N, C-alpha and C positions, 0 to 999 in steps of 0.2 A: 465298292463294287467288287464282287467275288465271283470267280470262275472255278469250276471243277475240271481240272485237266489230268486227273489221276489215270495212270496207265494208258496215256495217249502217245502216239508216235510223233515224229518230228513234223510231218505234214499237217497233222491235226492241230498241233500246238501253233504252228505258223498261221493256219487258217483262222484260229481264234484271235490271234493278235491282229491280223489284218482286218477283222470285223469289229474290233473294239472301237467304241465311240466314247472316249473319256476326255475331259477337259484338262487344260494346263493346270498342273499342281495336284490333280486328282490321283489317288492311289488305287491300282488294281491289285487285288489279292488273289493269287492263283494257288489252288491246292494241287500239290504233287505228292505222289508216293515217294518215300525215301529212296526206293529203288529207282524212281525216275530221276531224282536229283543226282544219284550216283551214276546213272546211265548217261545223262546229258552233261553232267559236270557244271560247276559254277561258272567256269569260263564260257561255256555255251550260253548260259543265261545272261551273262554280261554282254555277250555279242547280240543276243536277242533284244536286250534293252536298248542298245545303241541303234539297231536297225529301225526301231519304232520311236526313237527320240525320247527314251525313258532312262531313268537310272534305277539300278537295283538296290533296294534298301535291305536292312538286316532281316534275315528270315525269322519266322516264328514257328516253333514246334507245336503242332496241333494235338497230335497223339503219338502213340508208339510207332506208327507206320506212315504218318502224314506230316509234311512240312508245307507251310504257307510261304510262298515267295511273294514279295511286295515290289511292284514296279510303279514308280511315280513318273507321270507325264511331265516332260520339260516344257518350259515356256519358250517357244521358238522365237518370239519377238524380243526376248531378253538376250540379245547377242550383239556384239560390236559390229558384226557383219551387216546388221540392219540400221546402224547409225549413219549419220551423214559423213561426208568426206572432210578433207582438211587435215592439218597436222594434229589437231587435238582429238581426232578420232582415236588416237593412240596415246593421248595425254593422261595426266594423273587422275583426272576426273572421269575417264572413260571406262567402259566395260572391259575393254582390252587390258587396261592397266591392272585390273583385279586378277588377271590370269597369270599363272606362272607355269609354263610348260616344263621347267626344270624340276617341278614337283611331280611330274608324270613319269612313272618308271619307264614306260615304253619310249619316251623321248630321251630321258637322262642316260639310260644304258647305252643307247646307240651313239649319242653325242660324246660320251666319255670314250667309247671305243674309237670313234673318229679321231679324237684328240690323241689317243695312244698311238693310232696308226701313223700319224704325221709327227709323232714324238714331240709333243708340245713343249716339253722341258728344255729342248735344245734350241728353241726359237728366240729371236732377239726383238722383233717388232711384230705386233699383231694388230690387224685392222678388222673391226667389226662394223659392217654396214647394216643399219637397221637395229642398232643396239638397244633401243628403248631404255629401260632402267638398268641394264647391265647384267642381266641374269646369266648370260653365257660366260662373261668374265668371272662371275662369282664361282661358277663350277670349276673353272681353271684354278682359281685361288684356293679352292678346297682340295683340289687334286694334288697340288704341288706344295713342297715345303716352302714356307714364306720367304726364306732366303733366296730360293730360286725364282719364285714368283716376282719378287721385288726387282730382279735384274732384267725382267722383260718389259719392254715398253708397249703399253696397250693404248690404242686410240679407238674410240667409239663414235660413230656418226649416226644421227637420227634427225628426222625432220621435226619431231615434236619438241618444242622448247621446254615444256613443263617436264617431260620425261627426262630430258638431258639434265635439267637442273636438279631433279631428284637423284639421278645417277651420280652427279658430282658430289652431292652431300653424302651419299651412301659410300662412296669410295674416297672420302675426304682425306683419310689418313694414308692413302696409297699414292705417293707422289709420282709413281710410274704409270698411273692410269689417267688419261685425259679424255674429255668428251667435248663434242662440237655439235651444235644444232645447225644442220645444213642439208640442202637438197642433194641427194645422190646423183641426180642428173647433171649437176654442175660442180663435181668434185675438183675440177681444175682450178677453181677459185681458191682452194686451200692448198697450202704448200705442205703436202703430206709426205712426199718422198715415196720410197718403195718399202715393201714389207715381205717378210719371209713366211707369213701366213695371213690369208684373208678369209674371214668368216662372214657368212650372211645367211641367216635363218628366216625364211618366209618373207623376204623383203623384195627381192629382185622380180618377183612375179606380180608386184603391185600394178594396178591399172594405169598409173601415170609413168611407168617405166617401160621403155622399149627393150625387152629382155635381151635379145641376141646382141644388139649394139652395145648396150651398157655392160653386159658380161664381158665381151671382147675388149672393151675399153679398159675395164678394171684389170683384166689380165695383162694387157699390153703396157699400161701406164703405172700400175701400182704393185705388181707382183715381181719380186726379185727373180733372177734367173733360175734358181733352184728352189723357189718357194712352193708352198702347199696351199690347198684350198679346201674349205668345208662349206658346202652349200646345202641348206635345208629347204625341201620342197613340201609344203603342207599337203598332206593327204587326209585332212580332217577339217572339221569346223567346230567352233565353240558355241554351244547353246546352253544358256542358263548356268554358266560356270562349268559345264561338263565338256570334255574333249571327246567329240563324236567322230569315229572313223569314217573316212570317205569325204573327199572334197566335193563341194557343191559346184557343179559346172553350169554355165549359162544355158538357159533353155532346156534344162533337164531337171526333173523332180527327184532324181536319184543320183548317187555318186557316179561320176564318169571321169576316167583318168587320162583321156587322150592328151589334153593340154599339158598335164604334169609330165607324162612320159615323153612328150615331144621336147620339152625344155631340157629334161634330163639327158635325152639322147643327144641333143645338140651339144651340150656341155661335155659329155663324155667323149664324143667323137672329136671335138675340137681339142681337148686336153690330151687325148691319146695321140693325136697327130703331133703334139708338142713333146712327145716322149714322157708322158705321165702314166703312172699306174693309177687306175680309177676304180673305186669300188662303190657299189650302191647298197646301202643297208637301211634298216628302219622299217617302220610300220605307219604310224600316224603322221610322222614326218619322215619322208624319204631323204636320206642323207647321202649326198655325193661327196666323197672324200678323195682327194688327188694328191699324190706326192711324186716327185721327179724320180724317174728310173735312173739309178746310178750304175 
């Protein structure tokens, strides 16, 4: 399917995309003038693709003044969001397990900055809630000299047994890293002690967790007096292996951020009352990072 959008303005381009009727996996070829591509920029076309649940493929040069941009429709049903519940919704055989947000630059950059903000190299005990296969621990391992990394105790908790077993094997040579398959709602059954940093990326907002109560319990029972926190709030959804900006809210066909912002505001206000410096960064994952004011 090919469309001619040469020398069109932004409103005309949007109108065309809104009217497209293409099937999952189908490719729409759009002709643009090279001057159009320069005017809108490839970042603009990536944003356009995400808005209509597509991915931008490699462009093709048609002639001296025309470029063909190719947009492939994603399969909206090929997503872990559409799968059933239970612990193995996130297990090794799930769609979720195939995804690695640490390979997404927009997540990795802000996560690394958050780790730098709380001075990860100075920490002694790190707890990750919703660790899955341990991707966030691997980022820390890559950031720090191994001699320093090996002196920090890492504990990861996840409800998925198969993901935890995978993580144990992946970090088999790291004696300072331990994993437990357990329900975050009943952490009291584990003798965890306190930590000087707690990390949780995209987990505390799960439907089976009462966010405010669990967050306060974690802070009160597991964070050391001068400890730090990194919390990741998904502002995206995963479709057909692609990270698409904008969280899907119940009863809305489009991205709606009220619930995400409500949770972030609650955490920020709570931690500021406890004398923490709190920053909010990120894009596809909004990252709340808090460290004690000295």
